[in-house]
Steps between C-alpha positions, in 0.01 A plus 500: 500500500774391255790311653754770404280761674483286816876460493552873464264570787673250723837656425366845579357377832826330580700815430266711721528246783885495470508879504275522807694227681833666420376836620363361823828323570736787410716587797437843645791747479677505835594850612600670824360826646743658747319710763659804660392405856353217697155351438223749578206674329749721310516212249141384525429523128770253413373254762144537364622446145663177622224346712214614274682336203560813296865418451405140409250627243787687332719191490722602793624330806619767734731476802445801721802560718552722802787751503850379543656781713840443339384528137269785387218396258656717229830309517324163495301600190796655311718199568227267370460306824129594491275625224276756669556741785340772708674831561427871530584810297874439565468289183548835322842537663594152386406584144697818511801304620490281189309207644201367318183458708175529309186590692194287421251660740469749781298358785519788755429844356650644817798387699429375857861554607565748779755557776414439862673631811431444865260754649753553781767611243304813414602455135201614290673650191757357259748782572507388860677187377829685464767313688262209558497133394243422238425143393359422153591309184709748306461500118274193519165607638559861597388724213229675697726554806785634291258745335375619841859559622580694180185703531591628851868539425636203701806355335643148538793658692264645758410164658640154551338237277449159661433200278149366553478211749121494467489473878292760690676410814798707380275806525338393825847440659624830362776348288367728229302826503267435203409213278305450178164336545176437315207704620305177460736289705753605761342846545191311610669226696729714722210697666325166552808397700472814712786665316396862431647626168520799275444452128697700244297465182642602157142592401521789745779647298332470159657162408262259332673214330377160398524215747523128422557422133522169314806474280718268290836525328483652154662220302289243681192689406605517136550122489186419703244767418198268496595352837573841659176646377313192619649548845399868492136411411474238772658731760266786429203266507620370836539852638149593396372192676702570815366854517142376478550206739734637765391284799501184291853566382615594847366173633678311218828676588465404870409138425764443221792732569508533878591871505615643833203736502156495654189504288422852619843615380457336157152654466642841583772442240241393248295814533804730489640325196171518320509880543847514349410279204198723411352241262173698505676797350790366292520178294691254709851460361502845330806721513615804321865534400474881555460440870848359511656826386507647853660184636768523232559866579539414872778257432668746259489775766670265744762422225436127543470487120630723223283788376469325162386161635160376381234254621387437143380144453358456850150460357437146373299647215824643359600146414 
């Protein structure tokens, strides 16, 4: 082989090695995912994406944080303190109020949020909450509850709203008359503690909104599209793994996150959440903007937003 050819080949090999070395030593993008609650199977797909290396494969180093009771995930994301967050269909309200969340994926096709009352209270219908104390996170994670109240004709003036303490003892000790709960979580745990309850489910009143959704802030998405879409891919891959390997993921949660739940509770949660995700029916992450119309109409009826307000731009594909 001529000397100039050998030199060219050596240069080519050197360039390839430099490229490979540089790629392997590139720092992963460090981002934060803000959860809407404490560590549990509700967020199993993100844990799976982390420990199975799906985030890493996409060039991401992800810090998954439990809820800060003083700062809603939406506020943390919009302020730029974190990059990704989990919230429910109340993101529609935020958009209508001029805020800029952009939804990347819907994880739960149905909301697990319900109201629970003590069996001894005799409260089995939302209208029976008139004059009562009702604890939930208003305008933060309440879209499905607000819609249920509107459907039955219960106005905000009819009951006393109590800010969410996230403490079931407030219900047990009768400081409040009803509290929001996840059908997969507190609604399971309270009967296990020999606390008989009634469940007021929005589904019984024709309300079927999305549950947990992955979102970012619009301008952040525009500046970091590749990163945001990489996060979305890894998260969905993680959720598909978690659904197919529920006990493995539950064991990982117990061993690594020390949740205040038994394995049987987490397994119950896993099965219930899998039913709400419906990955065997709908592509995981899929959402239809048309389904948000009823949510928007609910907030307009309550005069929380103006009749002309719009949630346009809530779909990341719009950007």
